C-alpha positions as CSV (number, residue, x, y, z in Angstrom):
1,M,36.0,0.4,-36.6
2,E,36.9,-0.6,-40.2
3,E,36.8,2.0,-42.9
4,N,33.8,0.4,-44.7
5,E,31.9,0.5,-41.4
6,V,32.7,4.2,-41.0
7,E,31.6,4.8,-44.6
8,K,28.3,3.0,-44.0
9,K,27.7,4.7,-40.6
10,Y,28.3,8.2,-42.1
11,K,26.5,7.5,-45.4
12,D,23.4,6.1,-43.7
13,Y,23.3,9.1,-41.3
14,L,23.8,11.7,-44.0
15,L,21.4,10.2,-46.5
16,G,18.7,9.9,-43.8
17,Q,19.1,13.5,-42.9
18,F,19.1,14.6,-46.5
19,K,15.9,12.6,-47.1
20,N,14.2,14.5,-44.2
21,R,15.5,17.9,-45.4
22,Y,15.4,17.8,-49.3
23,E,13.3,16.3,-52.0
24,E,14.8,12.9,-53.1
25,K,14.6,11.8,-56.7
26,T,16.2,9.1,-58.8
27,L,17.7,10.8,-61.8
28,D,19.6,8.8,-64.5
29,N,19.5,5.8,-62.1
30,Q,21.3,7.8,-59.4
31,Q,20.0,9.0,-56.0
32,A,19.7,12.8,-56.1
33,F,18.4,15.5,-53.8
34,I,16.8,18.7,-55.0
35,Y,17.4,22.1,-53.4
36,K,16.0,25.2,-55.0
37,D,16.7,24.8,-58.7
38,F,19.7,22.4,-58.6
39,A,20.4,18.8,-57.7
40,F,23.2,17.2,-55.7
41,G,24.4,13.7,-54.8
42,L,26.7,12.3,-52.1
43,I,29.8,10.4,-53.2
44,Y,32.5,8.6,-51.2
45,F,36.1,8.2,-52.1
46,P,37.4,5.0,-50.3
47,D,41.0,5.6,-51.2
48,S,40.9,9.0,-49.4
49,N,38.2,8.1,-46.8
50,A,36.3,11.2,-47.8
51,F,32.8,12.3,-48.8
52,C,32.0,14.9,-51.3
53,L,28.9,16.5,-52.7
54,E,28.6,16.7,-56.5
55,Y,26.3,19.3,-58.0
56,A,24.2,19.6,-61.2
57,D,23.4,23.2,-62.2
58,D,19.8,22.2,-62.8
59,I,17.5,19.2,-62.9
60,H,18.0,18.7,-66.6
61,Q,21.7,18.1,-66.1
62,A,21.0,15.6,-63.3
63,E,18.5,13.8,-65.5
64,Q,21.4,13.2,-67.9
65,G,23.8,12.2,-65.1
66,I,25.9,15.3,-65.5
67,Y,27.2,16.7,-62.2
68,P,30.0,19.2,-63.3
69,E,30.7,20.7,-59.9
70,D,32.2,19.1,-56.9
71,G,32.1,20.6,-53.4
72,D,34.5,20.4,-50.6
73,W,35.8,17.1,-49.3
74,F,34.7,16.0,-45.8
75,Y,36.7,13.5,-43.8
76,P,35.1,11.2,-41.1
77,D,38.4,11.2,-39.2
78,E,38.1,15.0,-38.8
79,M,34.5,15.4,-37.8
80,S,31.4,13.7,-36.3
81,E,28.4,12.8,-38.4
82,E,26.5,15.8,-37.1
83,E,29.4,18.1,-37.8
84,M,29.8,16.8,-41.3
85,L,26.0,17.2,-41.9
86,Q,26.1,20.8,-40.7
87,A,29.1,21.6,-42.9
88,M,27.4,20.0,-45.9
89,V,24.1,21.8,-45.3
90,K,26.0,25.1,-45.1
91,E,27.7,24.3,-48.4
92,I,24.4,23.3,-50.1
93,E,22.4,26.2,-48.8
94,Q,24.9,29.0,-49.2
C-alpha cells in the first residue's frame, strides 16, 4: 500500500471516530474537535509518515487558528488504526 493510501485510510478512520466521540466545528476554516474547554486538530506529516494532534488552549485560540501545543507523533507503520485511536484518545483525555 502506498503512503498516501495509508494516510487516507488512517485519516478517514481517525476523523470518523473523532466525529462520533467529540463535537466537531470549523474554526478559522480548519476542522477542529472540542473536548472539555479546548480544541484539537489532526495533522499529517508526509515526510515522516506520522500523525500528530495539535491543541489550542481554548476555543478562542482555535477560532484564530492558533494551536500552540503539539502532542506526540503517531506512526502508521508502528500501530494499527485502532491502536493509534486509543493512544490519541488517551492523550486527548488525560
